[in-house]
N, C-alpha and C positions, 0 to 999 in steps of 0.2 A: 474474453472468458476468464473466469477466476481460477487461478491455480492454488492460491493460498489466502487465508485471512488472518491478519494479526490484529487482535483487539487490544488497543492501548487505552481504553476508557477507564477512568477512575470511578465512574458512575455507570456500571454496566447495565443497570435497569432503565437507563434513559435511552429510549429507542426512537422517539419521535423526531428529534433533531440532533444530528451528530455532524462531525466533520469527517469526510471520507477522502482518502488519498489513494491513488493507484500508481503503481510503477510496474514496468515490465518485470515479469518474474525472474528473468535472467539476471537482474541486478542482485539477486540473492545468491548467485553461484559462488561468490567468494566468501560467504559466511561459513565458518567451520561447521562441518557435519551437515551441510545443506544438500538436499537433492539437487541434481544438476539439470537445468533446463536448457533446451536448445535456444540459440539466439533468434530473436524475432526478425522478420524481414524489415529492412531499414524503412520501407514504405508504410509499415503498419505498427512499428514499435511505439509504445507509450512510455516516454521517459519519466514523466511526472504530470499528474493532473489531480485537481482537488475539487470537491463540491462541498459547499457550506450549507448548513441547515437542511440536511437531507435525512430522511428516515433510514433506519438500518435496512428495511426492506427495499427501498428505492436505491440505496447504495449498492446493494447486491444485484439488483436488476440492471443498473447502469454498468457496473463492472463486468457483468456477464455479456453485455453487448459490445464490449470493446474489441478491436480487431486483432489483438494479440493476447497471449496469456499474461495475466497480471497478478500481483499481490495486492490485496485490498487491505488498507490500514484504516481502522476506526479509532477516532479520537472524540473526546467530549467536545461539544460545541464551545468554541472559545479557547480550546486547548491546542496543544501542539498540532502540527509541526511548525509553529511560528519560528522565525529565525532559523536556528540550526538544530532544534530539538529533535526533529525527525532524523536528520542526518547524523547527529551525535549518537543516537541509538543504534545506528547502522555502522558506526566507525570501525567496529571490529573487522569489517570486510576489507578495510584498507590498512591493516596493521603492517608493520615492517618485517614481520616474520616470513 
């Protein structure tokens, strides 16, 4: 099920084919000022999964059917999170403070 949606598309009116990434929403707990989610059961947790060339509608339907609460990230097709782009954007979660 979807707990949050983060839209990182530079072309927000492109909805027919995007890159969708999901992670368990508990991954966001260490982001400053984030709502705190309960940890998912180890048997159902989705640490990372992506779908390429999926419509925004189908990405939402897909993420809704997952066995744990997730954050759905939307990217332009051909865009992040190749390499570390996605994780660099989340790096504040792992600050030394």
